[in-house]
C-alpha positions as CSV (number, residue, x, y, z in Angstrom):
1,X,11.6,5.6,-17.8
2,X,8.1,5.3,-19.5
3,X,5.3,3.8,-17.6
4,X,1.7,3.0,-19.7
5,X,-0.3,3.3,-16.4
6,X,-3.7,1.5,-16.6
7,X,-5.7,2.2,-13.6
8,X,-8.9,4.2,-12.0
9,X,-9.1,7.8,-11.9
10,X,-10.9,10.0,-9.6
11,X,-11.7,14.0,-9.7
12,X,-12.1,14.3,-5.9
13,X,-8.9,12.8,-4.1
14,X,-6.5,10.7,-4.8
15,X,-6.6,6.6,-5.9
16,X,-5.7,4.6,-8.7
17,X,-3.9,6.7,-11.5
18,X,-5.0,10.1,-9.5
19,X,-2.6,9.0,-7.0
20,X,0.2,7.3,-8.8
21,X,0.7,9.7,-11.6
22,X,2.2,12.5,-9.8
23,X,4.2,10.8,-7.5
24,X,5.7,9.2,-10.8
25,X,6.2,12.2,-12.3
26,X,8.0,14.2,-9.4
27,X,10.7,11.3,-9.4
28,X,11.0,11.8,-13.3
29,X,9.2,9.1,-14.8
30,X,7.2,9.9,-18.3
31,X,3.6,8.5,-17.4
32,X,0.6,7.4,-19.9
33,X,-2.1,7.2,-17.8
34,X,-5.1,5.1,-19.1
35,X,-8.4,5.0,-16.9
36,X,-10.5,2.1,-16.3
37,X,-13.1,4.0,-14.7
38,X,-13.6,8.0,-14.2
39,X,-15.1,8.7,-10.8
40,X,-15.9,11.5,-9.3
41,X,-14.3,10.1,-5.8
42,X,-13.4,6.7,-4.7
43,X,-16.0,4.2,-3.7
44,X,-15.0,4.2,-0.1
45,X,-17.2,7.0,0.6
46,X,-20.2,4.8,-0.6
47,X,-21.4,7.2,-3.1
48,X,-19.9,8.4,-6.0
49,X,-20.6,9.1,-9.5
50,X,-19.2,8.7,-12.8
51,X,-18.8,6.0,-15.4
52,X,-16.7,2.6,-15.2
53,X,-14.9,3.0,-19.0
54,X,-15.7,-0.1,-21.2
55,X,-13.0,-2.3,-21.7
56,X,-13.4,-1.9,-25.4
57,X,-13.0,1.7,-25.0
58,X,-9.9,1.1,-22.9
59,X,-8.4,-1.1,-25.4
60,X,-9.3,1.9,-27.9
61,X,-7.1,4.3,-26.1
62,X,-4.4,2.0,-25.7
63,X,-4.2,1.2,-29.5
64,X,-4.4,4.8,-30.0
65,X,-0.9,4.9,-27.8
66,X,0.6,2.2,-29.8
67,X,-0.3,3.9,-32.7
68,X,2.0,6.8,-32.0
69,X,4.9,4.6,-31.9
70,X,5.3,4.7,-28.2
71,X,5.6,1.4,-27.2
72,X,9.1,0.5,-28.0
73,X,10.3,3.1,-25.5
74,X,7.6,2.0,-22.6
75,X,9.8,0.4,-19.8
76,X,6.8,-0.5,-17.4
77,X,3.2,-1.5,-17.8
78,X,1.5,-0.7,-14.5
79,X,-2.2,-2.0,-13.6
80,X,-4.2,-1.2,-10.4
81,X,-8.1,-1.1,-9.7
82,X,-9.4,-3.1,-12.8
83,X,-13.2,-2.0,-12.5
84,X,-14.8,-4.6,-14.9
85,X,-13.8,-8.2,-15.3
86,X,-13.4,-7.4,-19.1
87,X,-10.7,-5.1,-18.3
88,X,-8.0,-8.1,-17.7
89,X,-8.2,-9.3,-21.1
90,X,-7.1,-5.5,-22.1
91,X,-4.3,-5.2,-19.8
92,X,-2.9,-8.6,-20.7
93,X,-2.9,-7.9,-24.2
94,X,-1.1,-4.1,-23.6
95,X,1.6,-6.4,-21.8
96,X,1.9,-8.7,-24.8
97,X,2.0,-5.7,-27.3
98,X,4.1,-3.8,-25.1
99,X,6.7,-6.3,-24.7
100,X,6.6,-7.5,-28.2
101,X,8.2,-4.0,-29.1
102,X,10.5,-3.6,-26.1
103,X,11.2,-7.1,-24.8
104,X,12.8,-5.6,-21.5
105,X,9.7,-4.2,-20.4
106,X,7.9,-5.3,-17.1
107,X,4.7,-5.9,-15.8
108,X,3.9,-4.9,-12.6
109,X,0.3,-5.7,-11.3
110,X,-1.0,-4.2,-8.1
111,X,-3.8,-7.1,-7.6
112,X,-6.4,-4.8,-6.0
113,X,-9.2,-6.8,-4.2
114,X,-9.4,-5.4,-0.7
115,X,-8.0,-5.5,2.7
116,X,-8.0,-7.1,6.0
117,X,-10.5,-4.4,7.6
118,X,-12.9,-4.2,4.8
119,X,-12.4,-7.7,2.8
120,X,-13.1,-7.6,-0.4
121,X,-14.6,-4.4,-2.1
122,X,-14.3,-5.1,-5.8
123,X,-16.7,-7.0,-8.0
124,X,-17.0,-11.0,-7.1
125,X,-15.5,-11.9,-10.0
126,X,-12.4,-10.0,-10.0
127,X,-10.2,-11.7,-7.4
128,X,-10.4,-15.2,-9.1
129,X,-9.7,-13.3,-12.3
130,X,-6.2,-11.7,-10.6
131,X,-5.4,-14.8,-9.1
132,X,-5.7,-17.3,-12.3
133,X,-5.0,-15.0,-15.1
134,X,-3.3,-11.6,-14.4
135,X,-1.1,-12.6,-12.1
136,X,0.6,-15.4,-13.9
137,X,1.7,-12.9,-16.6
138,X,3.4,-10.2,-14.2
139,X,6.7,-9.6,-13.4
140,X,6.1,-7.9,-10.1
141,X,3.2,-7.8,-8.0
142,X,2.7,-5.7,-5.4
143,X,-0.4,-7.2,-3.0
144,X,-1.2,-6.2,0.7
145,X,-1.2,-9.2,3.0
146,X,-4.9,-9.8,3.1
147,X,-4.7,-9.9,-1.2
148,X,-1.7,-12.5,-1.0
149,X,-3.3,-14.7,1.3
150,X,-6.1,-14.9,-1.2
151,X,-3.7,-15.3,-3.8
152,X,-2.0,-18.0,-2.6
153,X,-4.8,-19.8,-0.8
154,X,-2.9,-19.1,2.9
155,X,-3.0,-17.0,6.0
156,X,-0.1,-15.5,6.0
157,X,1.1,-14.1,9.5
158,X,4.5,-14.5,10.8
159,X,7.3,-13.4,8.8
160,X,8.3,-17.2,7.9
161,X,4.7,-17.6,6.5
162,X,4.6,-14.4,4.7
163,X,7.8,-15.5,3.3
164,X,6.6,-18.5,2.1
165,X,3.3,-17.3,0.8
166,X,5.6,-15.2,-1.2
167,X,7.3,-18.0,-2.7
168,X,3.9,-19.8,-3.9
169,X,3.1,-16.3,-5.7
170,X,6.2,-16.2,-7.1
171,X,5.5,-20.0,-8.4
172,X,2.5,-18.3,-10.1
173,X,5.0,-16.3,-12.8
174,X,5.8,-13.0,-11.1
175,X,9.7,-12.7,-10.0
176,X,9.2,-9.9,-7.7
177,X,6.7,-9.4,-4.7
178,X,6.1,-6.6,-2.7
179,X,3.9,-6.8,0.5
180,X,2.4,-3.6,1.1
181,X,1.5,-4.1,4.7
182,X,2.9,-6.5,6.9
183,X,1.1,-7.1,10.2
184,X,3.2,-10.1,12.2
185,X,1.8,-10.7,15.5
186,X,5.5,-10.5,16.9
187,X,6.5,-7.2,15.5
188,X,7.4,-4.3,17.4
189,X,3.7,-2.2,19.1
190,X,2.6,0.6,16.9
191,X,4.7,-0.4,13.5
192,X,3.8,-1.6,10.6
193,X,6.2,-3.5,8.1
194,X,6.8,-3.8,3.9
195,X,8.5,-6.9,2.4
196,X,10.3,-7.2,-1.0
197,X,11.7,-10.5,-2.0
198,X,12.6,-12.6,-5.2
199,X,14.3,-15.8,-5.8
200,X,17.4,-14.9,-4.0
201,X,16.6,-12.3,-1.5
202,X,14.3,-10.8,0.8
203,X,14.3,-7.5,2.8
204,X,11.9,-6.2,5.6
205,X,11.2,-2.6,6.5
206,X,9.5,-1.2,9.9
207,X,7.6,2.1,10.1
208,X,5.5,3.7,12.7
209,X,2.0,2.4,12.0
210,X,-0.3,6.1,11.8
211,X,-3.6,5.6,12.6
212,X,-5.1,6.3,9.3
213,X,-7.1,4.8,6.9
214,X,-4.9,6.3,3.6
215,X,-7.4,5.4,0.4
216,X,-4.7,5.4,-2.3
217,X,-1.5,5.1,-0.4
218,X,-1.1,1.5,-2.1
219,X,-1.5,2.6,-5.4
220,X,1.5,5.6,-4.3
221,X,3.5,2.2,-2.9
222,X,3.0,0.3,-6.2
223,X,4.0,2.9,-8.5
224,X,7.3,4.4,-6.6
225,X,8.3,0.8,-5.7
226,X,8.1,-0.7,-9.4
227,X,9.9,2.8,-10.6
228,X,12.7,2.9,-8.3
229,X,13.0,-1.0,-8.7
230,X,12.9,-0.7,-12.2
231,X,15.6,2.1,-12.0
232,X,18.0,0.4,-9.8
233,X,17.5,-3.1,-9.8
234,X,17.8,-3.2,-5.9
235,X,15.1,-4.9,-3.7
236,X,16.6,-3.1,-0.8
237,X,17.0,0.9,-2.2
238,X,13.7,0.4,-4.0
239,X,12.0,-0.7,-0.6
240,X,13.8,2.2,1.5
241,X,13.0,4.8,-0.9
242,X,9.2,4.0,-1.3
243,X,8.9,3.3,2.9
244,X,10.5,6.8,3.3
245,X,8.2,8.5,0.8
246,X,5.2,7.1,1.2
247,X,5.5,7.3,5.4
248,X,5.6,11.1,4.8
249,X,3.0,11.3,2.8
250,X,0.9,9.4,5.3
251,X,2.3,11.5,8.2
252,X,1.2,15.0,6.4
253,X,-1.8,13.4,5.5
254,X,-2.9,12.2,9.0
255,X,-1.6,16.0,10.4
256,X,-3.5,18.0,7.7
257,X,-6.8,16.5,9.8
258,X,-7.9,15.8,5.9
259,X,-9.3,12.3,4.5
260,X,-7.5,12.5,1.3
261,X,-4.0,12.3,0.6
262,X,-1.6,15.3,0.6
263,X,0.0,14.1,-2.4
264,X,1.0,17.7,-3.7
265,X,1.9,19.0,-0.3
266,X,4.2,16.0,0.1
267,X,5.9,16.1,-3.1
268,X,9.6,16.5,-2.0
269,X,9.6,13.6,-0.5
270,X,9.2,11.6,-3.3
271,X,11.7,13.4,-5.2
272,X,14.2,13.5,-2.3
273,X,13.3,10.5,-0.2
274,X,14.4,11.0,3.7
275,X,15.9,7.4,3.9
276,X,14.8,7.5,7.4
277,X,14.0,3.5,7.3
278,X,16.8,1.0,7.0
279,X,15.6,-2.4,5.4
280,X,17.0,-5.6,7.1
281,X,17.7,-8.5,5.0
282,X,15.5,-11.5,5.9
283,X,16.7,-14.1,3.6
């Protein structure tokens, strides 16, 4: 499998491509990383250095990859934090070019906007741009519950309302939706869930909730789920493998006392997921 991953990069820590690339490589996926920003660290620190990459330069890098003849073998285009509103056009164009070269390729969009705790942390124009132009061309999207609500104009809370919001999101274009953090009021205490659904099936997996704000965990989640789903075609298998690996990653990070994800330390959890969590079918 080969993934063209268009995301941010940081030198210190793990978010964007700096979170997604190594886990993908560890499960045997060839990754072509293209950077939308090159920052010293993620913006959650409140201070950072480094440039946003001009959309024209992002396009030039992608064009160079195309000129090497790589696009017919690209199975997945993956995008995350875009940094600049102009990058959306570059991503959409890349998806079009890849699919022209390989009609079986899919586009997985992680519509990064924010979360329920922090609110939106992207430029003001990005959420509408993602909703109106980027998500409609995606095959897979991986929002958290907050982002799903923004995309669909709803406030998903219960399992039923979250599934309804997933269907609204699918009506926008994507065939598969992974909701990376479902926090319904009637779940078991100190747990968190992920939900994966398409037009026929819905699967929910529950894990213990670890009290840690883990920047970059959503990027790892989106990357692993997309790769596992592309490989197996099974929502259940992709969800169980992803939940297992990401839980072990967050648990190891929490145990270390460090703020940044322990991605290298946890690499065996990517390559050989323990499968300690079983998804249950919810439709």
